[in-house]
Each structure stands twice: as C-alpha cells, then as structure tokens.
MARRO-728010 format. One record per residue: residue number from 1; x, y, z of N, C-alpha, C in turn. Coordinates in Angstrom, 1 decimal. Layout:
# MARRO-728010
<rec><k>NUM</k><n_u>X</n_u><n_v>Y</n_v><n_w>Z</n_w><ca_u>X</ca_u><ca_v>Y</ca_v><ca_w>Z</ca_w><c_u>X</c_u><c_v>Y</c_v><c_w>Z</c_w></rec>
...
This chain:
# MARRO-728010
<rec><k>1</k><n_u>-13.6</n_u><n_v>1.9</n_v><n_w>-83.5</n_w><ca_u>-13.2</ca_u><ca_v>3.0</ca_v><ca_w>-82.6</ca_w><c_u>-11.9</c_u><c_v>3.5</c_v><c_w>-82.7</c_w></rec>
<rec><k>2</k><n_u>-11.7</n_u><n_v>4.8</n_v><n_w>-82.5</n_w><ca_u>-10.4</ca_u><ca_v>5.3</ca_v><ca_w>-82.5</ca_w><c_u>-9.8</c_u><c_v>5.0</c_v><c_w>-81.2</c_w></rec>
<rec><k>3</k><n_u>-8.5</n_u><n_v>5.1</n_v><n_w>-81.3</n_w><ca_u>-7.6</ca_u><ca_v>4.7</ca_v><ca_w>-79.9</ca_w><c_u>-6.7</c_u><c_v>5.9</c_v><c_w>-79.5</c_w></rec>
<rec><k>4</k><n_u>-7.1</n_u><n_v>7.1</n_v><n_w>-79.8</n_w><ca_u>-6.5</ca_u><ca_v>8.3</ca_v><ca_w>-79.5</ca_w><c_u>-6.5</c_u><c_v>8.6</c_v><c_w>-78.0</c_w></rec>
<rec><k>5</k><n_u>-5.3</n_u><n_v>8.9</n_v><n_w>-77.5</n_w><ca_u>-5.2</ca_u><ca_v>9.3</ca_v><ca_w>-76.1</ca_w><c_u>-4.8</c_u><c_v>10.7</c_v><c_w>-76.0</c_w></rec>
<rec><k>6</k><n_u>-5.2</n_u><n_v>11.3</n_v><n_w>-75.0</n_w><ca_u>-5.0</ca_u><ca_v>12.8</ca_v><ca_w>-74.7</ca_w><c_u>-3.4</c_u><c_v>12.9</c_v><c_w>-74.7</c_w></rec>
<rec><k>7</k><n_u>-3.1</n_u><n_v>14.2</n_v><n_w>-75.0</n_w><ca_u>-1.7</ca_u><ca_v>14.4</ca_v><ca_w>-75.1</ca_w><c_u>-1.1</c_u><c_v>14.9</c_v><c_w>-73.7</c_w></rec>
<rec><k>8</k><n_u>-2.0</n_u><n_v>15.5</n_v><n_w>-73.0</n_w><ca_u>-1.6</ca_u><ca_v>16.0</ca_v><ca_w>-71.6</ca_w><c_u>-2.4</c_u><c_v>15.2</c_v><c_w>-70.5</c_w></rec>
<rec><k>9</k><n_u>-1.6</n_u><n_v>14.4</n_v><n_w>-69.9</n_w><ca_u>-2.2</ca_u><ca_v>13.4</ca_v><ca_w>-68.8</ca_w><c_u>-2.9</c_u><c_v>14.3</c_v><c_w>-67.8</c_w></rec>
<rec><k>10</k><n_u>-2.5</n_u><n_v>15.4</n_v><n_w>-67.5</n_w><ca_u>-3.1</ca_u><ca_v>16.3</ca_v><ca_w>-66.4</ca_w><c_u>-4.7</c_u><c_v>16.5</c_v><c_w>-66.6</c_w></rec>
<rec><k>11</k><n_u>-5.0</n_u><n_v>16.5</n_v><n_w>-68.1</n_w><ca_u>-6.4</ca_u><ca_v>16.6</ca_v><ca_w>-68.4</ca_w><c_u>-7.3</c_u><c_v>15.4</c_v><c_w>-68.5</c_w></rec>
<rec><k>12</k><n_u>-6.6</n_u><n_v>14.3</n_v><n_w>-68.3</n_w><ca_u>-7.4</ca_u><ca_v>12.9</ca_v><ca_w>-68.4</ca_w><c_u>-8.7</c_u><c_v>12.9</c_v><c_w>-67.5</c_w></rec>
<rec><k>13</k><n_u>-8.5</n_u><n_v>13.4</n_v><n_w>-66.3</n_w><ca_u>-9.5</ca_u><ca_v>13.4</ca_v><ca_w>-65.3</ca_w><c_u>-10.7</c_u><c_v>14.5</c_v><c_w>-65.6</c_w></rec>
<rec><k>14</k><n_u>-10.4</n_u><n_v>15.3</n_v><n_w>-66.5</n_w><ca_u>-11.4</ca_u><ca_v>16.4</ca_v><ca_w>-66.8</ca_w><c_u>-12.6</c_u><c_v>15.9</c_v><c_w>-67.5</c_w></rec>
<rec><k>15</k><n_u>-13.9</n_u><n_v>16.5</n_v><n_w>-67.4</n_w><ca_u>-15.0</ca_u><ca_v>16.2</ca_v><ca_w>-68.0</ca_w><c_u>-14.8</c_u><c_v>16.4</c_v><c_w>-69.5</c_w></rec>
<rec><k>16</k><n_u>-15.2</n_u><n_v>15.3</n_v><n_w>-70.2</n_w><ca_u>-15.1</ca_u><ca_v>15.3</ca_v><ca_w>-71.7</ca_w><c_u>-16.0</c_u><c_v>16.2</c_v><c_w>-72.4</c_w></rec>
<rec><k>17</k><n_u>-15.5</n_u><n_v>16.7</n_v><n_w>-73.5</n_w><ca_u>-16.3</ca_u><ca_v>17.6</ca_v><ca_w>-74.5</ca_w><c_u>-16.6</c_u><c_v>16.7</c_v><c_w>-75.7</c_w></rec>
<rec><k>18</k><n_u>-17.6</n_u><n_v>17.2</n_v><n_w>-76.6</n_w><ca_u>-18.1</ca_u><ca_v>16.6</ca_v><ca_w>-77.7</ca_w><c_u>-16.7</c_u><c_v>16.3</c_v><c_w>-78.7</c_w></rec>
<rec><k>19</k><n_u>-15.9</n_u><n_v>17.1</n_v><n_w>-78.6</n_w><ca_u>-14.5</ca_u><ca_v>16.9</ca_v><ca_w>-79.5</ca_w><c_u>-13.7</c_u><c_v>15.7</c_v><c_w>-78.9</c_w></rec>
<rec><k>20</k><n_u>-13.8</n_u><n_v>15.7</n_v><n_w>-77.5</n_w><ca_u>-13.0</ca_u><ca_v>14.5</ca_v><ca_w>-76.9</ca_w><c_u>-13.7</c_u><c_v>13.2</c_v><c_w>-77.3</c_w></rec>
<rec><k>21</k><n_u>-15.1</n_u><n_v>13.3</n_v><n_w>-77.2</n_w><ca_u>-15.9</ca_u><ca_v>12.0</ca_v><ca_w>-77.6</ca_w><c_u>-15.5</c_u><c_v>11.5</c_v><c_w>-78.9</c_w></rec>
<rec><k>22</k><n_u>-15.5</n_u><n_v>12.4</n_v><n_w>-80.0</n_w><ca_u>-15.2</ca_u><ca_v>12.1</ca_v><ca_w>-81.4</ca_w><c_u>-13.8</c_u><c_v>11.7</c_v><c_w>-81.5</c_w></rec>
<rec><k>23</k><n_u>-12.9</n_u><n_v>12.4</n_v><n_w>-80.8</n_w><ca_u>-11.4</ca_u><ca_v>12.1</ca_v><ca_w>-81.0</ca_w><c_u>-11.2</c_u><c_v>10.7</c_v><c_w>-80.4</c_w></rec>
<rec><k>24</k><n_u>-11.7</n_u><n_v>10.5</n_v><n_w>-79.3</n_w><ca_u>-11.2</ca_u><ca_v>9.3</ca_v><ca_w>-78.5</ca_w><c_u>-12.1</c_u><c_v>8.1</c_v><c_w>-78.9</c_w></rec>
<rec><k>25</k><n_u>-13.3</n_u><n_v>8.2</n_v><n_w>-79.1</n_w><ca_u>-14.2</ca_u><ca_v>7.0</ca_v><ca_w>-79.5</ca_w><c_u>-14.2</c_u><c_v>6.9</c_v><c_w>-81.0</c_w></rec>
<rec><k>26</k><n_u>-14.3</n_u><n_v>7.9</n_v><n_w>-81.7</n_w><ca_u>-14.3</ca_u><ca_v>8.0</ca_v><ca_w>-83.2</ca_w><c_u>-15.5</c_u><c_v>8.6</c_v><c_w>-83.6</c_w></rec>
<rec><k>27</k><n_u>-15.7</n_u><n_v>8.7</n_v><n_w>-85.0</n_w><ca_u>-16.8</ca_u><ca_v>9.2</ca_v><ca_w>-85.6</ca_w><c_u>-18.0</c_u><c_v>8.7</c_v><c_w>-85.4</c_w></rec>
<rec><k>28</k><n_u>-18.9</n_u><n_v>9.2</n_v><n_w>-84.5</n_w><ca_u>-20.2</ca_u><ca_v>8.6</ca_v><ca_w>-84.2</ca_w><c_u>-21.3</c_u><c_v>9.8</c_v><c_w>-84.4</c_w></rec>
<rec><k>29</k><n_u>-22.5</n_u><n_v>9.4</n_v><n_w>-84.5</n_w><ca_u>-23.6</ca_u><ca_v>10.3</ca_v><ca_w>-84.8</ca_w><c_u>-23.7</c_u><c_v>11.3</c_v><c_w>-83.7</c_w></rec>
<rec><k>30</k><n_u>-24.1</n_u><n_v>12.5</n_v><n_w>-83.9</n_w><ca_u>-24.3</ca_u><ca_v>13.5</ca_v><ca_w>-83.1</ca_w><c_u>-25.2</c_u><c_v>13.3</c_v><c_w>-81.9</c_w></rec>
<rec><k>31</k><n_u>-26.5</n_u><n_v>12.5</n_v><n_w>-82.1</n_w><ca_u>-27.3</ca_u><ca_v>12.2</ca_v><ca_w>-81.2</ca_w><c_u>-26.7</c_u><c_v>11.2</c_v><c_w>-80.0</c_w></rec>
<rec><k>32</k><n_u>-25.8</n_u><n_v>10.3</n_v><n_w>-80.6</n_w><ca_u>-25.0</ca_u><ca_v>9.5</ca_v><ca_w>-79.5</ca_w><c_u>-24.0</c_u><c_v>10.2</c_v><c_w>-78.7</c_w></rec>
<rec><k>33</k><n_u>-23.4</n_u><n_v>11.2</n_v><n_w>-79.3</n_w><ca_u>-22.5</ca_u><ca_v>12.2</ca_v><ca_w>-78.7</ca_w><c_u>-23.3</c_u><c_v>12.8</c_v><c_w>-77.5</c_w></rec>
<rec><k>34</k><n_u>-24.4</n_u><n_v>13.3</n_v><n_w>-77.9</n_w><ca_u>-25.2</ca_u><ca_v>14.0</ca_v><ca_w>-76.8</ca_w><c_u>-25.7</c_u><c_v>13.1</c_v><c_w>-75.7</c_w></rec>
<rec><k>35</k><n_u>-26.1</n_u><n_v>11.8</n_v><n_w>-76.1</n_w><ca_u>-26.4</ca_u><ca_v>11.0</ca_v><ca_w>-74.9</ca_w><c_u>-25.2</c_u><c_v>10.6</c_v><c_w>-74.1</c_w></rec>
<rec><k>36</k><n_u>-24.1</n_u><n_v>10.7</n_v><n_w>-74.8</n_w><ca_u>-22.7</ca_u><ca_v>10.3</ca_v><ca_w>-73.9</ca_w><c_u>-22.4</c_u><c_v>11.5</c_v><c_w>-73.0</c_w></rec>
<rec><k>37</k><n_u>-22.6</n_u><n_v>12.7</n_v><n_w>-73.6</n_w><ca_u>-22.3</ca_u><ca_v>14.0</ca_v><ca_w>-72.9</ca_w><c_u>-23.2</c_u><c_v>14.1</c_v><c_w>-71.8</c_w></rec>
<rec><k>38</k><n_u>-24.5</n_u><n_v>13.7</n_v><n_w>-71.9</n_w><ca_u>-25.4</ca_u><ca_v>13.7</ca_v><ca_w>-70.7</ca_w><c_u>-25.0</c_u><c_v>12.9</c_v><c_w>-69.4</c_w></rec>
<rec><k>39</k><n_u>-24.0</n_u><n_v>12.0</n_v><n_w>-69.8</n_w><ca_u>-23.5</ca_u><ca_v>11.0</ca_v><ca_w>-68.7</ca_w><c_u>-22.5</c_u><c_v>11.8</c_v><c_w>-67.9</c_w></rec>
<rec><k>40</k><n_u>-21.9</n_u><n_v>13.0</n_v><n_w>-68.4</n_w><ca_u>-20.8</ca_u><ca_v>13.9</ca_v><ca_w>-68.0</ca_w><c_u>-19.6</c_u><c_v>12.9</c_v><c_w>-67.6</c_w></rec>
<rec><k>41</k><n_u>-19.1</n_u><n_v>12.2</n_v><n_w>-68.7</n_w><ca_u>-18.1</ca_u><ca_v>11.4</ca_v><ca_w>-68.7</ca_w><c_u>-16.7</c_u><c_v>12.0</c_v><c_w>-68.5</c_w></rec>
<rec><k>42</k><n_u>-15.6</n_u><n_v>11.5</n_v><n_w>-68.0</n_w><ca_u>-14.4</ca_u><ca_v>12.1</ca_v><ca_w>-68.0</ca_w><c_u>-13.6</c_u><c_v>11.6</c_v><c_w>-69.2</c_w></rec>
<rec><k>43</k><n_u>-12.5</n_u><n_v>12.1</n_v><n_w>-69.5</n_w><ca_u>-11.7</ca_u><ca_v>11.7</ca_v><ca_w>-70.6</ca_w><c_u>-11.2</c_u><c_v>10.2</c_v><c_w>-70.3</c_w></rec>
<rec><k>44</k><n_u>-11.0</n_u><n_v>9.9</n_v><n_w>-68.9</n_w><ca_u>-10.5</ca_u><ca_v>8.6</ca_v><ca_w>-68.6</ca_w><c_u>-11.6</c_u><c_v>7.5</c_v><c_w>-68.9</c_w></rec>
<rec><k>45</k><n_u>-12.7</n_u><n_v>7.8</n_v><n_w>-68.5</n_w><ca_u>-13.9</ca_u><ca_v>6.9</ca_v><ca_w>-68.9</ca_w><c_u>-14.2</c_u><c_v>6.7</c_v><c_w>-70.4</c_w></rec>
<rec><k>46</k><n_u>-13.9</n_u><n_v>7.7</n_v><n_w>-71.2</n_w><ca_u>-13.9</ca_u><ca_v>7.4</ca_v><ca_w>-72.7</ca_w><c_u>-12.7</c_u><c_v>6.5</c_v><c_w>-73.0</c_w></rec>
<rec><k>47</k><n_u>-11.6</n_u><n_v>6.7</n_v><n_w>-72.5</n_w><ca_u>-10.3</ca_u><ca_v>5.9</ca_v><ca_w>-72.8</ca_w><c_u>-10.7</c_u><c_v>4.4</c_v><c_w>-72.4</c_w></rec>
<rec><k>48</k><n_u>-11.4</n_u><n_v>4.3</n_v><n_w>-71.2</n_w><ca_u>-11.8</ca_u><ca_v>3.0</ca_v><ca_w>-70.8</ca_w><c_u>-12.6</c_u><c_v>2.2</c_v><c_w>-71.7</c_w></rec>
<rec><k>49</k><n_u>-13.6</n_u><n_v>3.1</n_v><n_w>-72.3</n_w><ca_u>-14.5</ca_u><ca_v>2.4</ca_v><ca_w>-73.3</ca_w><c_u>-13.7</c_u><c_v>1.9</c_v><c_w>-74.5</c_w></rec>
<rec><k>50</k><n_u>-12.7</n_u><n_v>2.7</n_v><n_w>-75.0</n_w><ca_u>-12.0</ca_u><ca_v>2.1</ca_v><ca_w>-76.1</ca_w><c_u>-11.3</c_u><c_v>1.0</c_v><c_w>-75.8</c_w></rec>
<rec><k>51</k><n_u>-10.7</n_u><n_v>1.0</n_v><n_w>-74.7</n_w><ca_u>-9.8</ca_u><ca_v>-0.4</ca_v><ca_w>-74.2</ca_w><c_u>-10.8</c_u><c_v>-1.5</c_v><c_w>-74.1</c_w></rec>
<rec><k>52</k><n_u>-12.0</n_u><n_v>-1.2</n_v><n_w>-73.5</n_w><ca_u>-13.1</ca_u><ca_v>-2.3</ca_v><ca_w>-73.4</ca_w><c_u>-13.5</c_u><c_v>-2.9</c_v><c_w>-74.8</c_w></rec>
<rec><k>53</k><n_u>-13.7</n_u><n_v>-1.9</n_v><n_w>-75.7</n_w><ca_u>-14.2</ca_u><ca_v>-2.3</ca_v><ca_w>-77.0</ca_w><c_u>-13.3</c_u><c_v>-3.0</c_v><c_w>-77.8</c_w></rec>
<rec><k>54</k><n_u>-12.0</n_u><n_v>-2.7</n_v><n_w>-77.5</n_w><ca_u>-10.9</ca_u><ca_v>-3.5</ca_v><ca_w>-78.2</ca_w><c_u>-10.7</c_u><c_v>-4.8</c_v><c_w>-77.7</c_w></rec>
<rec><k>55</k><n_u>-11.5</n_u><n_v>-5.1</n_v><n_w>-76.7</n_w><ca_u>-11.4</ca_u><ca_v>-6.7</ca_v><ca_w>-76.0</ca_w><c_u>-10.2</c_u><c_v>-6.6</c_v><c_w>-75.0</c_w></rec>
<rec><k>56</k><n_u>-9.7</n_u><n_v>-5.6</n_v><n_w>-74.4</n_w><ca_u>-8.7</ca_u><ca_v>-5.5</ca_v><ca_w>-73.6</ca_w><c_u>-9.2</c_u><c_v>-5.3</c_v><c_w>-72.1</c_w></rec>
<rec><k>57</k><n_u>-10.5</n_u><n_v>-5.7</n_v><n_w>-71.9</n_w><ca_u>-11.0</ca_u><ca_v>-5.6</ca_v><ca_w>-70.5</ca_w><c_u>-10.3</c_u><c_v>-6.5</c_v><c_w>-69.6</c_w></rec>
<rec><k>58</k><n_u>-9.7</n_u><n_v>-7.6</n_v><n_w>-70.0</n_w><ca_u>-8.8</ca_u><ca_v>-8.5</ca_v><ca_w>-69.2</ca_w><c_u>-7.7</c_u><c_v>-7.7</c_v><c_w>-68.8</c_w></rec>
<rec><k>59</k><n_u>-7.1</n_u><n_v>-6.7</n_v><n_w>-69.5</n_w><ca_u>-6.1</ca_u><ca_v>-6.0</ca_v><ca_w>-69.1</ca_w><c_u>-6.4</c_u><c_v>-5.1</c_v><c_w>-67.8</c_w></rec>
<rec><k>60</k><n_u>-7.6</n_u><n_v>-4.4</n_v><n_w>-68.0</n_w><ca_u>-8.1</ca_u><ca_v>-3.7</ca_v><ca_w>-66.9</ca_w><c_u>-8.3</c_u><c_v>-4.6</c_v><c_w>-65.5</c_w></rec>
<rec><k>61</k><n_u>-9.0</n_u><n_v>-5.6</n_v><n_w>-65.8</n_w><ca_u>-9.0</ca_u><ca_v>-6.6</ca_v><ca_w>-64.7</ca_w><c_u>-7.9</c_u><c_v>-7.0</c_v><c_w>-64.0</c_w></rec>
<rec><k>62</k><n_u>-6.8</n_u><n_v>-7.3</n_v><n_w>-64.8</n_w><ca_u>-5.5</ca_u><ca_v>-7.9</ca_v><ca_w>-64.1</ca_w><c_u>-4.9</c_u><c_v>-6.7</c_v><c_w>-63.5</c_w></rec>
<rec><k>63</k><n_u>-5.2</n_u><n_v>-5.5</n_v><n_w>-63.8</n_w><ca_u>-4.6</ca_u><ca_v>-4.3</ca_v><ca_w>-62.9</ca_w><c_u>-5.4</c_u><c_v>-3.9</c_v><c_w>-61.8</c_w></rec>
<rec><k>64</k><n_u>-6.6</n_u><n_v>-4.9</n_v><n_w>-61.5</n_w><ca_u>-7.6</ca_u><ca_v>-4.4</ca_v><ca_w>-60.5</ca_w><c_u>-8.5</c_u><c_v>-3.4</c_v><c_w>-60.8</c_w></rec>
<rec><k>65</k><n_u>-8.7</n_u><n_v>-3.1</n_v><n_w>-62.0</n_w><ca_u>-9.6</ca_u><ca_v>-1.9</ca_v><ca_w>-62.3</ca_w><c_u>-10.7</c_u><c_v>-2.3</c_v><c_w>-63.2</c_w></rec>
<rec><k>66</k><n_u>-11.9</n_u><n_v>-1.9</n_v><n_w>-62.9</n_w><ca_u>-13.1</ca_u><ca_v>-2.4</ca_v><ca_w>-63.5</ca_w><c_u>-13.5</c_u><c_v>-1.2</c_v><c_w>-64.3</c_w></rec>
<rec><k>67</k><n_u>-14.3</n_u><n_v>-1.4</n_v><n_w>-65.4</n_w><ca_u>-15.0</ca_u><ca_v>-0.2</ca_v><ca_w>-66.1</ca_w><c_u>-15.9</c_u><c_v>0.5</c_v><c_w>-65.1</c_w></rec>
<rec><k>68</k><n_u>-16.0</n_u><n_v>1.7</n_v><n_w>-65.1</n_w><ca_u>-16.9</ca_u><ca_v>2.6</ca_v><ca_w>-64.3</ca_w><c_u>-18.3</c_u><c_v>2.4</c_v><c_w>-64.8</c_w></rec>
<rec><k>69</k><n_u>-19.3</n_u><n_v>2.7</n_v><n_w>-64.0</n_w><ca_u>-20.6</ca_u><ca_v>2.7</ca_v><ca_w>-64.4</ca_w><c_u>-21.0</c_u><c_v>3.5</c_v><c_w>-65.6</c_w></rec>
<rec><k>70</k><n_u>-20.4</n_u><n_v>4.6</n_v><n_w>-65.7</n_w><ca_u>-20.5</ca_u><ca_v>5.6</ca_v><ca_w>-66.9</ca_w><c_u>-19.9</c_u><c_v>4.9</c_v><c_w>-68.0</c_w></rec>
<rec><k>71</k><n_u>-18.8</n_u><n_v>4.3</n_v><n_w>-68.0</n_w><ca_u>-18.2</ca_u><ca_v>3.7</ca_v><ca_w>-69.1</ca_w><c_u>-19.0</c_u><c_v>2.6</c_v><c_w>-69.6</c_w></rec>
<rec><k>72</k><n_u>-19.6</n_u><n_v>1.7</n_v><n_w>-68.7</n_w><ca_u>-20.7</ca_u><ca_v>0.8</ca_v><ca_w>-69.2</ca_w><c_u>-21.8</c_u><c_v>1.3</c_v><c_w>-69.9</c_w></rec>
<rec><k>73</k><n_u>-22.4</n_u><n_v>2.5</n_v><n_w>-69.4</n_w><ca_u>-23.5</ca_u><ca_v>3.2</ca_v><ca_w>-70.0</ca_w><c_u>-23.0</c_u><c_v>3.6</c_v><c_w>-71.4</c_w></rec>
<rec><k>74</k><n_u>-21.8</n_u><n_v>4.2</n_v><n_w>-71.5</n_w><ca_u>-21.3</ca_u><ca_v>4.6</ca_v><ca_w>-72.8</ca_w><c_u>-21.3</c_u><c_v>3.4</c_v><c_w>-73.8</c_w></rec>
<rec><k>75</k><n_u>-20.7</n_u><n_v>2.2</n_v><n_w>-73.4</n_w><ca_u>-20.8</ca_u><ca_v>1.0</ca_v><ca_w>-74.2</ca_w><c_u>-22.3</c_u><c_v>0.7</c_v><c_w>-74.8</c_w></rec>
<rec><k>76</k><n_u>-23.2</n_u><n_v>0.7</n_v><n_w>-73.7</n_w><ca_u>-24.6</ca_u><ca_v>0.5</ca_v><ca_w>-74.1</ca_w><c_u>-25.2</c_u><c_v>1.4</c_v><c_w>-75.1</c_w></rec>
<rec><k>77</k><n_u>-24.7</n_u><n_v>2.8</n_v><n_w>-74.9</n_w><ca_u>-25.1</ca_u><ca_v>3.6</ca_v><ca_w>-76.1</ca_w><c_u>-24.5</c_u><c_v>3.4</c_v><c_w>-77.4</c_w></rec>
<rec><k>78</k><n_u>-23.3</n_u><n_v>3.0</n_v><n_w>-77.4</n_w><ca_u>-22.8</ca_u><ca_v>2.8</ca_v><ca_w>-78.7</ca_w><c_u>-23.1</c_u><c_v>1.5</c_v><c_w>-79.2</c_w></rec>
<rec><k>79</k><n_u>-23.5</n_u><n_v>0.5</n_v><n_w>-78.5</n_w><ca_u>-23.9</ca_u><ca_v>-0.8</ca_v><ca_w>-79.1</ca_w><c_u>-25.3</c_u><c_v>-0.9</c_v><c_w>-79.2</c_w></rec>
<rec><k>80</k><n_u>-26.2</n_u><n_v>0.1</n_v><n_w>-78.8</n_w><ca_u>-27.7</ca_u><ca_v>0.0</ca_v><ca_w>-79.0</ca_w><c_u>-27.9</c_u><c_v>-0.2</c_v><c_w>-80.6</c_w></rec>
<rec><k>81</k><n_u>-28.9</n_u><n_v>-1.2</n_v><n_w>-80.8</n_w><ca_u>-29.2</ca_u><ca_v>-1.4</ca_v><ca_w>-82.2</ca_w><c_u>-28.3</c_u><c_v>-2.3</c_v><c_w>-82.8</c_w></rec>
<rec><k>82</k><n_u>-27.3</n_u><n_v>-2.6</n_v><n_w>-82.3</n_w><ca_u>-26.4</ca_u><ca_v>-3.7</ca_v><ca_w>-83.1</ca_w><c_u>-27.1</c_u><c_v>-5.0</c_v><c_w>-83.4</c_w></rec>
<rec><k>83</k><n_u>-27.7</n_u><n_v>-5.5</n_v><n_w>-82.3</n_w><ca_u>-28.2</ca_u><ca_v>-6.7</ca_v><ca_w>-82.5</ca_w><c_u>-29.6</c_u><c_v>-6.8</c_v><c_w>-83.5</c_w></rec>
<rec><k>84</k><n_u>-30.2</n_u><n_v>-5.5</n_v><n_w>-83.5</n_w><ca_u>-31.2</ca_u><ca_v>-5.4</ca_v><ca_w>-84.5</ca_w><c_u>-30.8</c_u><c_v>-5.4</c_v><c_w>-86.0</c_w></rec>
<rec><k>85</k><n_u>-29.5</n_u><n_v>-4.9</n_v><n_w>-86.2</n_w><ca_u>-28.9</ca_u><ca_v>-5.1</ca_v><ca_w>-87.5</ca_w><c_u>-28.5</c_u><c_v>-6.3</c_v><c_w>-88.0</c_w></rec>
<rec><k>86</k><n_u>-28.1</n_u><n_v>-7.2</n_v><n_w>-86.9</n_w><ca_u>-27.8</ca_u><ca_v>-8.6</ca_v><ca_w>-87.3</ca_w><c_u>-28.7</c_u><c_v>-9.5</c_v><c_w>-87.9</c_w></rec>
C-alpha cells in the first residue's frame, strides 16, 4: 500500500474521492475502489488504513486512537480473498 499523505491538512477530514483512494491506499482494482467509496470514508480514515496495514496499529493505540468502523471495513474489503489465495 502506498503511504502518501495529503499535502493540505485542512482537507484531511474531507470525504475521499476515487483519486484519494488510489493515491493513499495504492493501485487497487476499480471494483474495490467503488466498494470503499460506498462507505463514504474521509481522507483521515484512508490514512488510518495505511497505518494499520503497515502494522503500526500499536502507534494508534498508544495515542488512545482506534481505527474507525469505516477503516476496519476498508481493511476487510482490501483483504477479502487473501486467505483463498494462500
């Protein structure tokens, strides 16, 4: 997954676009992008997914912040089918 962060912190709470999803999470298939967009995530939630996928969930926990329900749903979308491929 990509680790890009928005350049304008004022926009981080804004609802994410398809371009945001691909820029922040990385190059994923269009059907998964649409599934993610149907959750109406914010840019912050996309960034949380990247932190969590990098194994840095402990960092979020130490700061007293847990992944949002939307972020967890995004992780489920991104990891769907991984067990089948193993």
